[in-house]
N, C-alpha and C positions, 0 to 999 in steps of 0.2 A: 791213423788217429790223432787227436789233438792232443795237446797237454792238458792239464788240469782244467774241469770245464765246471763252475758252479750252477745249480739249479736252485731255485729261492722256492722252496715249499713252504707258504705260511698260511694254512689253511683258517686262521681267523681273519683274513681278508674277505673271506663270504661276507661278512658284514658289512661292505660296502655296495648295498642294494638300494637302491632306487625302489623296490617294487615290484611285484609282479607283472604288471604291463608295462613296465619301462622297456626299451631296449636294451641296454646295458644290465645284462643278465651274471650274477657271479658264477651259473653252471658253466659259462664259458672257458672261466677258469679251471674250474675244477674238473669239467671234462679234459681239459689240456693236461693236466697233470695226470690224470686217469690214462688217459690214451699213452702218456709217453710211458708211465708203469706198464704198461699191457705189451708196448713194443721192447720192453726189458731196457730203455734206453737209461732209466736212472739205476740200474744196476751195473751199467759199464766200469772197469776197472779206473777210469779217469776221470768218472762224474763224481762229484762230491755234493749231495742233498743238503742243501742249508736253511735253517731258519731265521728269522726276522724279530726284532723288536719295532716299535714304532719309534717314527722319526720325534728328536725331541723338540721343544721349542725352539731354541737355538737354529737346530737345521731347516725348521718351517722361515723363520724369520730370515734367513737367507736370501727369500725369495718371496716370501707374502709379509703383507703390514700386518702390525700386530693388532690392527682393528679389524682386520678380516678374520683374524686367528678368533678371535674373541666371539666374534659374529658367528662364525663355524659352531663354536663349540657352546653358544648359547640357544641358537637355533637348534641343534643337534640335542640338546635337552630338554627341547620343549619350552623356553621361556620366551614371551612374547617381545616382539620388537620388527622394526622395520629392513626385514631381512631382505627383501627385493631392492635394497641398495646395494647388496652383497653377492647379486645374481641368483639368488634363491627364489623361485616361484615354481607354480604347478605348470608341468612340460618337462623342456630338458634338466631342470635342476630343481627338482619338489626334495623339501625339507625330509630327511631322513631321521632314526634315531641315530643317535652317537656318531653324526658325522663326522667331527673333528676326529673321533678315536679312530673310524675307518678309513679315513685319509691319511692319518699319520702312521697306518701302517702298511698301508702301499707305499708312501713313501719311504718308510724304513725299510721295506723288502727292496726297492731300488738301490738306496744307501749300501746294504746288505751287499749285493750284486757288484757295486761301484766299489767298496773295501775290498771285497775277496779279488778282485780283479787289481786294484792299485797297491794291495799288500804283497803282490805275487803270488798268493796260495793257489791261483786258477787263473788261466789265460782270459778266460772266457765266462760269462755268467750272464743267465735268462730270469728276469723275473716276469712271467706271464703275465699276472696281475695289473703291470704299471704300463705306462704309455697314456696319461691320463693330460694330454698335451695341449688342452684349451684354457685350463684356469690360469687365469690373471694375476698379477700381485694385490690386487685387493677385490678380487670377485671370483666367483665360479663361473665357467661356461661349460656347453654343450657337453654335458654330462661329468664334467670333471670340478672336484672340489679344488684339492691342492693338485699341482703339477711337479708329478715325482719325477720327470725326467730332469725337470729344471732342479729339481731339490738335489737330486743325485750328481749333476754337473755340479752347482755350486758347493757340494760336499767336496768333490773333488778339487776343485779350484781352492778350496780353504786348506786341503790336506797336501797341497806344494805342485798339483798339474798347474801346468802353465799354459797348454793349451789343448782344448777340447774340442772335436768335431762331432756335431749332432747331425743325423739322417731320419729322416722323417719320410716313411714310405706308404703312411697312412692315407684313405682317398680324401681327407678334410686336409686343409694347410694346418701347418703346426704352428698355429698364430703365437699360442701362449710362451712357447720356448722361444719364438724368434722376440716377442715383444721383452721377454726378460732379460735377453743378452742382446738387444739392439743396438746398445752403444757400448759393448765389451768386446774389445780385439781379440781377447783371450778364448772367444767361443766362435766357432763356424757352425752356421746353422742352414741345413740343405732340407727342403720340403718338397716333393714331387707330389702332386693333388690335382684332383678336378678341381676345374675353376670356371665360376662363371660370377661375378662381381655384383650380378644383378639379381641371382636368385639361389646361388649354392652357399651354403654355413661353410667358413663366417663370413664368406665375400672378401678376403684377403688374400694375398699371396701372389699379386702380380708379378711379373719378371723384373718391373723396376724396383720393387720394395728391394735395398740393396744394405740396410743395417745404417748405423746413426752417424753422427760427425764425426765422432771419435775411432769410431769404427767402419768406415766405408767399406764396402763389399765383403761384409762378414753375414751377410745374410744371401743366400742362393734361392732361390723360388722356380720351380716347374711347372707352370700351369697348364695343366692337361684339359682336352675337352672332352666330354662325356661321350663314351663309347669306345675309349681309348682301348685296343685288346691288348695281349701277351707281346706281341713282336715289337711295335712300336714304346710301348711302356717299359721294356728289357732296352731297347736302343736308348731310352733318355738315359734310364738309371748307368748302364753302361759309358753313355758319352761323357755326362757331365760329373756324376760322383766318383768316382775311383781318381780322375785328372785333379778334381777341385779340392780334395782332402789330402788327397798326396802332395800338393804343392803347400796346401795348410802348417803339413807336418805337425799333427795332434799327437800328444801324450796317451790320448785315449779317444777311443770311437764309441759314440754311444748312438745306439737307434732305437727308433720306435716301428715297431713291423704291423701296424695296424695292416688287418684284411677285409676291410670293407671296400677294397677295390674291386672283389667278387664279383662276377657277373649275376650273380642271383641275389647279391646283398640289395635289402628292402629300401636303404637310405643314401642310395648312391649310383651312379650310371656309368661308372667304368667296367670292363668287359675283361677282368682276368680270371686266369683258372689256375690251379695249384700248380702248374707247369710254371708259372711265375716266380711263385713263392718259395720254389727248390732252386730256379734259377738265381733270385736275388740273394736269396741266403749264402750261395756258393761265392757270389762276386762281393758280397760284403764281408765275409771270412776272409777271401784272399786279400783285399783291400786292408782290413785289421793288420794282418801280418805286415803287408807291403809298408803302411803307411803310420803304424799306432804299434809298432813292436808286438801286435799280438794281442794287445788289451781292446778286448770287446765287452761293451756292456751294453745288454738288448733288455729293451720292454716288448709288452704286449702293444696295446693300443685298442683300434675299432674294430669292428667286425660283430655285425649281429643278425648272422645266419650261425647262431650261437651254439648249434650242435652238429650242423652240416657242412660247415668251413672252419669255422675257426680251432678248432681242435688238431684237425687235419694240416691246417697252414703252420701253426706254430709248433707241431710236431717235426715236422721238415724243416724248421729253421732250427730247432734244438738237434737234431738228427747231423744236422751239417755242422753245428757249434761244437759238437762230440766227437765228428769224423767218420761218424757212421752212416751217412746220407747214401753213399754207394752200396749198402749192403742192407740196408733196410727194406724190409719184405713190403710190396706192394699192397699187399693184402691185410685189410685191418683183422685184427684179434675178433672173432665171433662174440665173445662175452662182452668185449666193450661194444661192438655194434649194438648189440642188444640191449645193453644198459642205456646207450646213447638215444636208441629209438624210442624206448619207454619214456626215456625222462621229456623227448621232443613230443612224443605223440604221433610219430609218425617215422616212417623207416629212413636210416641216415645212411649215407654213401658206404660202401665195405671197400673201397680203396682209396689212397693217397693220390692217384692219376685218376684223371677225366679226361674225356673227349677235346681235342681242340676245337676251337672256334674258327680258327683260321683268320684271315685278313679282315679287318673290321672298317668301316667306312671312315671313320675320324682316323684312321693310322696314318693317310697322308699330311692332316693338321696336325695331329702329335709331333709327327717327326718336323714339322716346320716351326714349331714351338721349341724343338731340341735345339733346332739349328739357331735361331734367334738368343737361347740362352747361351749357349756356346760363343756366339759372336760378341754377347756384352762381355762374358767373362775374358774371353781369349782373343778376339778381335777376327 
């Protein structure tokens, strides 16, 4: 069993809601908390369930411009303005009520996780509502209003952390966090993602993106081909991430655990199963202890099979954080399955595990990418 583990449960984050037709649904976070509770993980002796308060203006302005914060506040309160200049438009980032307040509480939840870890009250902490990694300093992007992982990292630096490593396993490049810390040698950003600059959002994250002039080598990207499966994806994770993070020697490990890498996700084309999520969580857990004194702040991220995949993926991750992955039953609680199926309007899986998809056609190319990134880093 791990030492103290924080689970940030702040149900007011449900107001971060782009509307019923938008793929980023609050239900994915609510169902994750419900599944964690159904599994009894929130009642383990080493788990602390903690709330959160909204991030302050000072917290947000470490990352975002004052003009952007003002625009977000005014747009979310229904005021007229040229909000397209700040990334708001129908589609990815529609304006919704109280956008500033909603995004500030998501950021506050990631700060609460960071604070619990940095203070030593817990070793690890998880904010499933977080991981909004596309937001830029001056504009919203990719469903993301404010960039809560970056806000939490900036908070840690302001509180005295000297080095923070950020590892992003979402299917989309962690472009916002990379951009925000592009020229800051105190922050290492690593992103593993599906990549095709010509068609796949956000079109960045090539292996040649390596950090700004004052922070060369501070950005690491592992751009994987569409169709990459469990085996090659895990090879990339295990080959690149532990060595790069260990050599950086961070005070804290921050991770974004997007699970839109799943083979059934409607917005991407990687071919992962829940086996990869279980194994990735174990790798990152060990890395936190080896490289960062156990200090691990985890956030959620993407994932658009919101009832079928996201709760299972993130409950597996939290079970690993809590040191209970090995004793977690594979069968999901009947009551949870019934509730989730009713909410989804169709049956959801009844187990954490799922059949292996085996070797995928893109795996050889993915391994060539891993070898190329490794050569860039270490020759």
